[in-house]
ZAMARGU-4260 file (C-alpha; in steps of 0.2 Angstrom, whole numbers, plus 5000, padded with zeros to 4 digits):
<rodrens>
0) 4850/5549/5404 | 4867/5555/5410 | 4869/5568/5398 | 4852/5574/5401 | 4854/5577/5418
5) 4873/5585/5416 | 4864/5597/5406 | 4849/5602/5417 | 4865/5602/5431 | 4874/5614/5420
10) 4858/5626/5418 | 4855/5624/5437 | 4871/5629/5440 | 4873/5644/5427 | 4855/5650/5436
15) 4860/5650/5451 | 4877/5659/5448 | 4871/5673/5439 | 4859/5675/5450 | 4871/5678/5466
20) 4880/5689/5455 | 4865/5700/5452 | 4861/5700/5473 | 4879/5707/5475 | 4880/5719/5463
25) 4861/5728/5466 | 4856/5734/5448 | 4867/5725/5432 | 4862/5723/5414 | 4863/5707/5404
30) 4879/5710/5396 | 4887/5718/5413 | 4883/5699/5421 | 4889/5691/5403 | 4906/5702/5402
35) 4909/5698/5421 | 4904/5677/5424 | 4910/5673/5406 | 4894/5668/5402 | 4885/5671/5379
40) 4875/5685/5380 | 4861/5675/5373 | 4865/5659/5388 | 4864/5675/5399 | 4847/5683/5392
45) 4839/5666/5392 | 4843/5664/5413 | 4836/5680/5418 | 4821/5679/5408 | 4818/5664/5419
50) 4822/5673/5434 | 4810/5685/5430 | 4795/5674/5426 | 4798/5665/5442 | 4797/5681/5452
55) 4817/5682/5460 | 4823/5697/5448 | 4815/5712/5439 | 4817/5725/5427 | 4819/5742/5435
60) 4820/5754/5419 | 4833/5755/5410 | 4854/5760/5412 | 4865/5772/5403 | 4868/5773/5384
65) 4888/5770/5383 | 4886/5773/5364 | 4871/5761/5358 | 4854/5755/5362 | 4852/5756/5381
70) 4854/5741/5391 | 4837/5736/5402 | 4841/5737/5422 | 4841/5721/5431 | 4838/5719/5451
75) 4833/5703/5462 | 4815/5706/5469 | 4822/5706/5484 | 4804/5704/5494 | 4799/5688/5485
80) 4807/5678/5497 | 4808/5680/5516 | 4817/5669/5530 | 4813/5673/5551 | 4828/5672/5562
85) 4826/5666/5581 | 4843/5668/5593 | 4838/5658/5610 | 4847/5661/5624 | 4847/5661/5642
90) 4839/5673/5645 | 4833/5682/5629 | 4825/5679/5610 | 4831/5688/5599 | 4818/5689/5581
95) 4822/5695/5565 | 4816/5695/5545 | 4826/5697/5532 | 4825/5694/5512 | 4836/5687/5498
100) 4848/5701/5499 | 4851/5696/5519 | 4841/5716/5520 | 4835/5717/5541 | 4816/5719/5538
105) 4812/5720/5555 | 4820/5715/5573 | 4815/5713/5593 | 4825/5706/5609 | 4813/5701/5621
110) 4818/5697/5637 | 4812/5680/5640 | 4822/5665/5652 | 4825/5648/5642 | 4815/5633/5649
115) 4817/5618/5639 | 4798/5615/5641 | 4783/5614/5630 | 4775/5631/5635 | 4794/5640/5629
120) 4792/5635/5613 | 4774/5636/5612 | 4775/5655/5617 | 4793/5657/5606 | 4783/5654/5591
125) 4765/5665/5598 | 4781/5681/5601 | 4787/5676/5584 | 4767/5676/5576 | 4766/5694/5586
130) 4782/5702/5579 | 4777/5695/5560 | 4761/5704/5563 | 4767/5720/5569 | 4782/5722/5553
135) 4767/5717/5540 | 4776/5701/5536 | 4769/5692/5521 | 4767/5675/5528 | 4767/5666/5511
140) 4783/5673/5505 | 4792/5665/5522 | 4803/5653/5517 | 4808/5644/5534 | 4816/5648/5553
145) 4833/5649/5557 | 4835/5646/5575 | 4851/5649/5583 | 4855/5641/5599 | 4870/5642/5613
150) 4877/5626/5610 | 4884/5609/5602 | 4871/5609/5586 | 4873/5592/5578 | 4868/5593/5560
155) 4870/5573/5556 | 4860/5567/5571 | 4850/5583/5570 | 4850/5589/5587 | 4856/5600/5600
160) 4867/5588/5609 | 4874/5597/5624 | 4868/5615/5630 | 4880/5621/5646 | 4874/5635/5648
165) 4855/5630/5644 | 4857/5615/5654 | 4850/5601/5639 | 4856/5587/5631 | 4852/5579/5617
170) 4837/5590/5610 | 4831/5585/5595 | 4828/5598/5581 | 4808/5590/5577 | 4804/5592/5595
175) 4808/5609/5595 | 4802/5612/5577 | 4785/5607/5579 | 4777/5621/5588 | 4784/5633/5574
180) 4773/5633/5558 | 4786/5635/5547 | 4801/5624/5542 | 4816/5627/5554 | 4835/5624/5553
185) 4846/5625/5565 | 4864/5631/5568 | 4878/5634/5584 | 4875/5655/5590 | 4895/5659/5587
190) 4893/5651/5568 | 4877/5658/5566 | 4887/5674/5570 | 4900/5668/5558 | 4890/5664/5541
195) 4881/5683/5542 | 4897/5690/5544 | 4902/5680/5528 | 4890/5672/5517 | 4889/5690/5508
200) 4907/5696/5512 | 4917/5699/5495 | 4931/5706/5506 | 4935/5687/5518 | 4937/5672/5508
205) 4942/5664/5526 | 4942/5672/5545 | 4939/5665/5563 | 4924/5672/5573 | 4925/5675/5591
210) 4909/5678/5599 | 4909/5687/5614 | 4892/5687/5622 | 4886/5683/5639 | 4896/5667/5633
215) 4910/5666/5622 | 4910/5654/5609 | 4918/5654/5591 | 4918/5648/5573 | 4928/5646/5556
220) 4922/5652/5541 | 4929/5647/5524 | 4929/5648/5505 | 4908/5652/5510 | 4904/5638/5522
225) 4907/5636/5540 | 4920/5623/5546 | 4910/5614/5559 | 4922/5599/5564 | 4921/5581/5568
230) 4909/5583/5582 | 4903/5599/5579 | 4913/5608/5590 | 4925/5616/5581 | 4928/5634/5584
235) 4926/5631/5604 | 4938/5645/5609 | 4931/5648/5625 | 4937/5635/5634 | 4952/5637/5628
240) 4965/5637/5644 | 4970/5655/5645 | 4977/5654/5665 | 4981/5636/5669 | 4971/5635/5687
245) 4964/5653/5684 | 4947/5659/5688 | 4931/5645/5688 | 4921/5642/5672 | 4904/5639/5670
250) 4909/5624/5662 | 4917/5617/5678 | 4935/5621/5671 | 4948/5634/5677 | 4956/5648/5667
255) 4944/5646/5652 | 4942/5660/5640 | 4923/5660/5643 | 4930/5667/5662 | 4939/5681/5659
260) 4931/5687/5643 | 4911/5683/5642 | 4903/5701/5640 | 4893/5700/5656 | 4911/5705/5664
265) 4910/5723/5655 | 4892/5725/5660 | 4893/5720/5678 | 4904/5735/5681 | 4891/5747/5671
270) 4873/5742/5680 | 4871/5727/5667 | 4872/5738/5652 | 4889/5734/5641 | 4883/5750/5630
275) 4886/5762/5647 | 4900/5752/5651 | 4908/5757/5633 | 4903/5777/5638 | 4911/5776/5655
280) 4927/5768/5644 | 4929/5783/5633 | 4925/5795/5648 | 4944/5790/5654 | 4935/5781/5671
285) 4949/5775/5678 | 4941/5760/5687 | 4931/5756/5672 | 4948/5757/5661 | 4958/5743/5672
290) 4941/5731/5668 | 4945/5733/5651 | 4961/5732/5653 | 4963/5716/5661 | 4949/5711/5649
295) 4960/5715/5635 | 4973/5707/5640 | 4966/5688/5641 | 4957/5692/5624 | 4973/5695/5615
300) 4981/5681/5621 | 4965/5671/5614 | 4970/5680/5598 | 4986/5676/5595 | 4984/5660/5600
305) 4971/5657/5586 | 4980/5669/5574 | 4998/5658/5576 | 4988/5641/5571 | 4974/5647/5558
310) 4985/5662/5549 | 4969/5671/5544 | 4959/5687/5548 | 4950/5686/5565 | 4932/5696/5569
315) 4926/5703/5584 | 4907/5699/5586 | 4896/5697/5599 | 4890/5710/5612 | 4905/5715/5614
320) 4910/5715/5599 | 4895/5724/5592 | 4903/5741/5605 | 4919/5739/5604 | 4920/5756/5590
325) 4936/5764/5591 | 4946/5753/5605 | 4948/5742/5595 | 4966/5751/5591 | 4970/5745/5610
330) 4968/5728/5604 | 4977/5728/5589 | 4990/5736/5601 | 4989/5721/5613 | 4989/5709/5599
335) 5006/5716/5589 | 5017/5713/5605 | 5013/5696/5606 | 5014/5690/5586 | 5029/5683/5582
340) 5027/5690/5565 | 5029/5708/5559 | 5014/5710/5552 | 5004/5723/5560 | 4987/5718/5567
345) 4974/5725/5557 | 4968/5706/5554 | 4958/5710/5569 | 4942/5717/5562 | 4926/5721/5574
350) 4911/5712/5567 | 4900/5722/5552 | 4883/5715/5559 | 4879/5725/5576 | 4861/5719/5579
355) 4854/5702/5580 | 4871/5694/5571 | 4866/5675/5576 | 4847/5678/5571 | 4853/5686/5556
360) 4865/5670/5552 | 4852/5658/5555 | 4840/5666/5544 | 4852/5668/5530 | 4857/5649/5531
365) 4837/5649/5525 | 4839/5661/5511 | 4854/5651/5505 | 4849/5635/5507 | 4833/5641/5494
370) 4845/5652/5483 | 4857/5634/5480 | 4842/5626/5474 | 4836/5642/5461
</rodrens>
């Protein structure tokens, strides 16, 4: 019995590893896979045959010959399974659909202020169903919904323990999930953004993600997993003190990073439009430059503190990270001046996902849960 169980587990792990390899590399052949993952060609061929039968990969012609018989080209049947993502914030709801390769098939962001009432969640479900109709999503292929919340999301107790910005405590996952037609999973918003950045990346094994949106959050991504912390509060840099006795934070303390680096400090100076702020910054407006200088002074303090502790890449995400563009060089310069070590400052990076990162990350967690069981 034990030997049989072990063999089944080995076969499952092989199949999973092969599927992930095809996901990462697009169009490949059985010999390509065999060489790369160091499995025998018969083992690889048997596994890809099973994946084809399950409709998860497909033959897409033949590859060019390297001297012998042409190998069959294999690729993921990307739209065989889909996942929806919902990003809930204080004033908006982000809706997204992705497939097995993480491609964004549709995204919408709607002004819809949060309210911890049944009607709110019913309305979000109606908006999701309308969104899925508009992009012609095949409901039979949807695996589930990933929901991103700003707050402490306790995966063990299955509840949103606390969200200061939304004004809620002890919200059970089940009390939210019952309003939707698909299985739901939940992630903190910064964790979701980090997950989107890291789960399909081959270049960063470990990084810290700073979410610079209307609130400031953070997350540690390490070896294809989020580091959650004992109380699921790992990475909450928004409430790191950067100025003792400084500006008041919405949490009630003084001098938190959030009080200086929330995206609203920039957007409020440009009629509430963050994109307009960066346009005007690029045009060299003095007042806008002064606001940016103050903002990046405090951000550089936080980046340096995090880097001194963790010694890893730091990704700037959220609304500000998605707009930062060439202005990241100004942050590099300030971080370099604070860095004790002469290593440069390119460990600070802007995010790859500039649209709906939290909704995407939450949806990808659904996809990954499915892939883990292949």
